[in-house]
C-alpha angles and dihedrals in degrees: 000000000000124000123188130197134184112229099241142119092281091057091054088052090055092045106030107211131128107301114264092004093135096176093055090045090052091053093047092050091048092052092045097051097039112108115192106307093342113103125189125239110240127195128180114196127160094344091309118118117203120194115193118193120188093220093166093059091043092054092046098044102033095087092046092048092052090049089050092053092048092052092050092048089054092048092244093140097153090061093042095052100072090043094056091044089055092049092050091049091051098041110019096173099069111107096199093059090060091045091055091045089052090052092051093049091048091051088052091052096252096129098162093052089044090055091049092053093044089053088053088050090054092046089059093041118010089187095060095128095190091054089050091049093049092050090052091048094050094049092045099042105031105021099039087223104136095169093058090042090054089051090061094039091053090049088058088058090053088058095041108016096169102040106122091187092058092045090050093048092051090049091049092051092050091045092055089053091053093250091134097158093052092043092054091060092058095042091051090049089049091050091051091053095044115014093182102057107120095203091061093049090048091051091050089047091053092049092048090048091051090050089047092242091140095169090060094042090051091051095048093044091055091046089051090052091048093051096044118081094180132081092227138128091285089054094047094049092046090050091050093050091048092054096042093045091049090050091052092047093052087059093048099042120073095230091162090064092052090051094046093049090053091045092056091049092048092051088060092049097049097035096230135090118256126216129195125203142162117252117173092185099067116110096232135046090261140347141185124226111205114223095231094057095048098041092245133136091227140046115245128211116197127189141172113247091208092074121089121253096012090180087073092050091054092045089050092055091046088054088055087059092047092054091048091048091052091050092046092053087063096037089246103115118125133203123226103220138171137175143189092277092057090043089053090056089054094048091046090053088058096046094122091048091050091052090050090054092049092049089053090058103266112144123241090251090048092052092046093050092047093050088049089054091049091049093050093042099053091044091051090052092046091054102037105038100071094036092049091057091061091045094052090048090055094049092047095048101037103035109038090164088068095055095102089052091046093047094054094043096047090045091054092049093049091048089050088053091050090054091048091051101042109025104120093223092050092046092048094052099041130086106251095227094055093040090054093050091047090050091053090056090048090050090054088056090048091052089053092050089052091047094052103031107018093238108138112203096148097112090049087073090063091225125186117237091255093051093050093046091051092050091049090049090053092048092050089054090050090052089056090054098041093067095069108359115181125206114290095007089118087075090062089063091047089056097040096050093045089052092050091050091044095237097111089102091071099065143020133222108216131177111266094213105090091211088065096051120103120238123218088256090055092052093047090048091052091050091052092049095045107022094167096045092239094138095044119096118209104208091200094054092041092054092048091049093049091048091051094045093049091057100037107036136071133212092273091066122085101227094194092057092046091052093048089049090058088056090048092052089051090049096049099039096088095044125094117244094253092058092046090050091053091052090046090060091047090054089048089054089051090049093054089069090049131259116231111206090211097055133080135205102069115149142181120220094224092053106064126211094007130133119194127201115224096260092044091052091049091049094050090043092056096042093048089058094041090055102032104031106015093158090064098040094103091060090067090066090206112160096226104101093116092047091052093049090051093046091054091053091051093044091053095050 
């Protein structure tokens, strides 16, 4: 087959290279018309390009060539050898035949003959990169001639200067031969071309580990994990190097000094001495006991010595104290408290589960103790999980020298969470609702580990789609706060997440400052002044309503009216229709004088000590008629039908 082209503008549209760059055009045409090992013959004479393709030979030899490749891939070189010899004899101008023959001879230990055939391959095509690579490998591996090997390796880079795979392969070959210094040059070039290739980072991590540069090996291992989306051999080796390098670093870095320096600074900030001691009997890896709650003159940090990287555990608890101190300085600190009444709610919610345990032979005391453990456990997670995210962020950003400690410690905690969520015995003996909520908190910790250290153990938790989505939603909310967190804002996440998981009924967050606490007299006075709770805002309900409205309403809906309507539905739900109808007429009387949405101070005689804003009055006006006199609602001609429909959806959630 012969194809002819005129060298003109149209040709450069078909083959987009720099205009009139004939050499580049020649290379592009050659690549385009090459089929397997069969290269075209290209001539350029008097602005006429002639491409000659030996289609007859291609058709005859294509099947044999493919069979040859398959045999070599399977390592069946004895069967491949006569086939490639026959192809060379028939078509002696095909570079790739000689390259494959050279590979076969090298596998058979005939290195000199392999070199001769590879040279023939390069004579027919000096840009045959695989022939160049094999020549380099033979001289490096079998001849011990690194200089000659580098000559061929460097020639590969002339052919493909920006091929990170080739660069990495060359580096790997040299690394296997112990030529670490030479290998580093190629790995570094490969990294410059493609900074996100996990194999290169792993290789650099292995070299650094061998040279006992554990800081560099730790860094490259984490980068390899970040770049690798697969749980493959590269991942497993990178994970191993990260752990082993971190372990080495914790022995070489004086983490205790970093912790002690921070402790001294923190003592000045909080105004009390701080002590640290080992306690193997505590229920968690570490804990802090605040002086004020234990009637001591000092704060006490306790930790279990059996956990890895205990310096991180101590620093973590000290950071708890720092957050509390910052909140206290602005009278914003809150206490996480519970009592027997709240615990009773929790136990009542698991009544069926408790009966199941008793029926299986567990004693009353055993059931009671286990439910107590569950109650304490889920409350600990509710309180600690969001706060711990801010703490780990601070350690990571402010104390980089502690990162190896932090990595090992966070990893152990996440792995502990995996076991608690997936261990068959634990799963079998746990109420599914509590186990699911606990898993969501554990998933949040796993998301943070992945965020900071690129280790992805999320799937190891065996989460459902709903559990994972909830954890991701929590983490997204944390990311919004982490940018510019103010003192005590961590408690907002504690409250929000507990509400979303419906466990906020098992604890209370109360102001620590006694001057801000309400007395019984204060509460009774508020009830007398607002017996129906119309002037009281429930932050939890308000947040849920706003969240719902944001996702279910459009710009044509007045969100303020919709939210007030939810309150109105709540207010009217326990009244009989006659009473609602009476109030509806009172609101109608108020409406006759006009209700300005932008004004406050509206009131209804039958509802004592209340003050409605304009929008709130309009919302209650509409809802009172919708509930008490629905057949006459249309006569009001109030434009809030969409708001009411949305409010009913939210009210029925």
